[in-house]
Every structure is written in C-alpha cells, then in structure tokens.
N, C-alpha and C positions, 0 to 999 in steps of 0.2 A: 593471489586471488583477491578480488575486490569484495567488499562487504556492502551492505545496504547503506551504511553511513557515508560511503563514497559517492552516492548518487543523491540528487535532489528528489525529495518526495513531496507530494502534494496531497493534502487532506481537505476535503470540502464537504459541506452538508449535501445530502441527496434530497430529492423531492419528497421522499416518503419517511423522513425523520431519521434516517440512518446516515452514516458517513462513508464517503468514498475515498479511498487512498490509492495513489498510483505513482509509478516512477515514469516520468515522460520519456526518458532515454531507453526504456526497455519495453518493447511491444509485449502486451499481454500481462504485464506485471501490475495487477490491480487487485483490490480487496474491498469488502464491505464490513462495517461493524456498527453496533448500536451506539458506540461512543467513539471519539477520535482515537483514544488509546487502544480500543479494541480493533479498530480498522488498521492501525499501525502494527499491532501484534499479528494480525492476519497477513499483512503485507510481508512481514518477515518470513512467514511460512511459504508464501508464494515465491519470494525471492530465492529462498533456499532450494525450492523445487526446480527453478529455472537454471540454477548453477549447481 
C-alpha cells in the first residue's frame, strides 16, 4: 500500500491567508490549513480516508 510520501504534494498560499495542500495525482485529495504544516497535516487525514 502506498503512503502519502510516495506522491508529490503541493502546498501554496490561498487568497484568504490560508494554505492549500493537494496531491495532483489523486482527485479530491486536498486540504486547507492556517499554516503550511497544518495544511500538510490535514492532507494526511484526507489521504487516509481515500485509501
């Protein structure tokens, strides 16, 4: 089974001061956070729900 570290993740600032994290290879695998680290942590939860 693959883990999130096996995929490329992208984290970028959003227009409202938050950060948007996503995995381009997995449709619907995205998350928001107040900081890049928070967005990445939320992305882990989303990834685990997908698989």
